[in-house]
Structure formats: structure tokens, C-alpha cells
C-alpha positions as MATLAB code, in Angstrom:
seq = 'MTGTTVPERESTRRHRFLRDEDGAVTIPALFWIVFYLFVLFSAIDMAVVFTKQVLLDRATEATGRIVRLSLQPKVDEEVLRNSICRHAGFFGKDCLQRVSVETFSVDKTNWSSSIDNHPLRCVDFSDTDNPPPAATLEGGAPNQLVLMRVCLRVKPMMIDDFFAQAMLSASPLNTPGEFALVSTTAFVIEPNSGAAAASPGS';
ca = [
      -0.153    0.006   -0.106;
       1.574    3.030   -1.419;
       1.200    6.122    0.963;
       0.883    9.586    1.065;
       4.000   11.769    1.807;
       3.916   14.374    4.136;
       3.467   17.220    1.709;
       0.860   15.440    0.430;
      -1.467   15.861    3.346;
       0.051   19.317    4.110;
      -1.102   20.071    0.883;
      -4.715   17.890    1.375;
      -5.244   19.947    4.780;
      -5.080   23.062    2.846;
      -7.223   22.746    0.471;
      -9.807   21.197    3.253;
      -9.249   24.172    4.865;
      -9.659   26.574    1.788;
     -12.868   24.422    1.101;
     -14.427   24.872    4.705;
     -17.339   27.736    4.636;
     -17.350   27.184    8.999;
     -18.274   30.472   10.303;
     -17.559   32.655    7.763;
     -20.162   35.079    8.899;
     -17.863   35.522   12.172;
     -15.735   37.743   11.074;
     -18.410   39.918    8.828;
     -20.203   39.842   11.984;
     -17.481   41.367   14.075;
     -17.455   44.475   12.084;
     -21.350   44.936   11.339;
     -21.572   44.423   15.410;
     -19.240   47.294   15.984;
     -21.145   49.798   13.683;
     -24.646   48.358   15.216;
     -23.097   48.951   19.084;
     -22.436   52.511   17.922;
     -25.398   53.407   15.703;
     -27.036   52.329   19.629;
     -25.214   54.070   22.114;
     -25.746   57.052   19.809;
     -29.024   56.632   19.527;
     -29.280   56.325   23.311;
     -26.994   59.314   24.055;
     -29.384   61.757   21.706;
     -32.754   60.578   23.753;
     -30.969   61.120   26.940;
     -30.500   64.671   25.257;
     -33.394   65.248   24.080;
     -35.459   64.240   26.947;
     -33.017   66.743   29.059;
     -34.000   69.605   26.473;
     -37.741   68.642   27.362;
     -37.514   69.310   30.866;
     -35.296   72.049   30.834;
     -38.371   73.870   28.798;
     -40.672   72.619   31.321;
     -38.742   73.453   34.100;
     -37.595   77.418   32.308;
     -41.482   77.486   31.860;
     -42.567   76.941   35.500;
     -39.833   79.302   36.891;
     -41.073   81.395   34.969;
     -44.596   81.311   37.315;
     -41.710   82.482   40.167;
     -41.481   86.208   38.965;
     -44.530   86.675   36.959;
     -46.866   85.705   39.987;
     -44.032   87.119   42.213;
     -44.328   83.831   44.195;
     -41.075   85.222   45.960;
     -40.445   88.618   47.921;
     -37.088   88.719   46.373;
     -36.118   87.489   43.424;
     -31.954   86.650   42.771;
     -30.293   83.734   40.005;
     -30.094   81.649   43.315;
     -33.997   80.982   43.746;
     -34.327   80.914   39.954;
     -31.489   78.369   39.404;
     -32.864   76.226   42.011;
     -35.717   76.281   40.828;
     -34.897   74.946   37.170;
     -32.735   72.322   39.105;
     -36.333   70.989   41.587;
     -37.817   70.857   38.836;
     -36.115   69.297   35.883;
     -35.340   66.725   38.353;
     -33.305   64.834   35.864;
     -30.051   66.752   35.828;
     -28.037   64.875   38.736;
     -26.814   66.461   42.475;
     -24.320   68.558   40.093;
     -27.159   70.358   38.712;
     -26.714   74.045   40.321;
     -23.312   74.105   39.245;
     -24.088   73.309   35.455;
     -27.176   76.127   35.317;
     -27.498   79.362   34.356;
     -30.646   81.691   34.509;
     -30.859   85.390   32.799;
     -34.066   87.597   32.530;
     -34.047   90.519   30.248;
     -37.262   92.772   30.305;
     -38.470   93.900   26.599;
     -39.536   97.296   25.523;
     -43.257   96.930   23.902;
     -42.917   99.900   22.214;
     -40.517   98.490   20.138;
     -40.399   94.866   20.716;
     -36.921   94.705   21.517;
     -34.524   93.992   24.875;
     -31.022   93.566   25.512;
     -30.878   89.771   24.797;
     -29.324   90.439   21.883;
     -26.739   92.659   23.273;
     -25.470   89.812   26.149;
     -23.587   86.379   24.833;
     -25.058   83.595   26.181;
     -24.142   82.935   30.259;
     -23.452   79.667   30.305;
     -21.533   79.364   33.537;
     -19.752   77.114   36.082;
     -20.100   77.174   39.402;
     -18.716   74.354   41.108;
     -15.841   76.616   41.979;
     -16.781   78.348   45.252;
     -13.672   80.080   45.390;
     -13.977   81.960   42.318;
     -17.663   82.671   41.844;
     -18.898   83.993   38.099;
     -19.763   87.673   37.471;
     -24.144   88.048   38.733;
     -26.283   87.494   36.035;
     -28.239   90.019   33.896;
     -31.249   89.354   35.540;
     -33.839   92.936   34.579;
     -37.200   93.069   34.809;
     -39.945   93.296   37.518;
     -42.269   96.551   36.717;
     -46.344   95.270   37.101;
     -47.357   94.962   33.282;
     -43.271   94.482   31.926;
     -42.694   91.451   29.687;
     -40.029   89.499   29.996;
     -38.182   86.988   28.719;
     -35.661   84.577   30.385;
     -33.228   82.622   29.110;
     -31.785   79.332   31.122;
     -28.785   77.178   29.713;
     -27.936   73.604   31.044;
     -24.290   72.850   30.777;
     -23.979   69.227   29.380;
     -21.198   66.304   29.048;
     -22.363   63.222   26.530;
     -22.317   59.938   27.116;
     -19.991   59.371   24.193;
     -18.039   61.715   22.966;
     -17.197   59.675   20.465;
     -20.327   59.495   18.590;
     -21.151   61.761   15.226;
     -24.317   63.215   17.579;
     -21.999   63.889   20.849;
     -19.567   65.860   18.158;
     -21.773   67.328   16.112;
     -23.654   69.055   19.551;
     -19.619   69.637   20.632;
     -19.198   71.613   17.442;
     -21.799   73.858   17.612;
     -21.482   74.560   21.224;
     -20.471   78.414   22.365;
     -19.109   77.002   25.245;
     -14.911   76.870   25.711;
     -15.097   74.056   28.294;
     -14.063   70.493   26.031;
     -16.719   68.298   26.429;
     -19.038   69.918   27.478;
     -22.151   71.519   25.236;
     -25.294   74.511   25.861;
     -28.718   73.183   26.162;
     -30.391   76.409   25.941;
     -34.443   77.523   26.469;
     -35.801   80.474   26.849;
     -39.260   81.949   27.567;
     -41.338   84.957   27.933;
     -44.128   86.111   30.247;
     -45.846   89.115   31.196;
     -45.734   90.201   35.191;
     -48.970   90.045   36.373;
     -49.987   93.559   37.304;
     -51.841   92.059   41.323;
     -48.173   91.679   41.831;
     -46.058   94.514   41.926;
     -46.494   95.560   44.940;
     -45.219   92.445   46.585;
     -42.672   91.713   43.354;
     -39.098   93.178   44.203;
     -37.377   93.094   40.531;
     -34.943   90.551   40.345;
     -31.468   91.458   40.935;
     -32.526   93.798   43.607;
];
């Protein structure tokens, strides 16, 4: 009986290996699963950001009532920031360090305000030794039309996904890894609350 030589056996094994289709989908699946996970986490990040924007809008509307109805004898930025974080409820324990509030009175004779003259104020309150400059808080008279602008500093869940990169590139903040969510509302201060109201920032 004639036996096969070592080179022939090696050649046979090589041909069997090349013809074998077991596990043929493994390598493409590995590439695709990375792509799917990337898209999945981007979608989750996007959903979280949109949820925070909705909650910020809701909290801004609710906080506007403090000035509109004069629910506080003296309204300053700390009062407004506390109200934003209390009504939002989803911004974490450091919410007060990341949210800023401004108010601007509107001249109803020409429907103008000073909001365009004030760059977006979105400061970090975490450094208690060097607090940021005071916020612009205008308005307080009865029947006064007021604009309220609120800014929240946000860190994306995954800084490398395409959604986070788009938000970071469009952000006016100079802090790496953070972007701004902004909400603005308008309201008229109720006439019957003028006696009890102190002008914001006074």
C-alpha cells in the first residue's frame, strides 16, 4: 500500500481548510456588530439629550411663574437656579453647578430687548472660591414683558459618537467635552403682584 507523503498531506489539509465554510460569517459579523453598537449608543445619547431639553423647557416655564406671579419676595439667580433644578428632576446632583439663568425686560414700544447685546451666559458654579460674575436680571414692574433664558451645561455619554461631536462642534462653550442646552420663555408680570414683587436682582 502506497502511503502519502508529508507534503501531500499538508496540501490536502490546506485544500480542506480553504473549502471549509464553517464560521464564514464570523468576521463580517464582528465588523457589523461594532457598527450597530456605535449607532445604538449614539441613539441612546441622542434620546437622553432630547429628554433633558424637554425637561429644561418645562422647568423654564415653571420657573417663569416665580417672577410672573411674584411667588418669592426677592428673586435672584440662586432662587431661579434652584427652581430649575427642582422642576427638572433629571439633571443630577450637580445641577446647580451647571445651570445659569438670565432675565431681560422687553420694550413693548418697539419690541426690543437687551438679550441680543448679552452673549449666552452658561457658566460653571463648581468653583466656589472664584464665583462667576453676576447674571443679568432685568424686569420686575407690573405688566412688564420679560424674557428668561436658561442654559444647562451637558456632558455627552459617549464623546466620540457622531451626535456628540456635532453638538460639541456647534456649542458656544469653550470647555472641552461639554455643550449647552438653552431654553427661552417669555411672560408678563401680573399687575396684582407688583406691590409684593421685588425686581429680579434688586
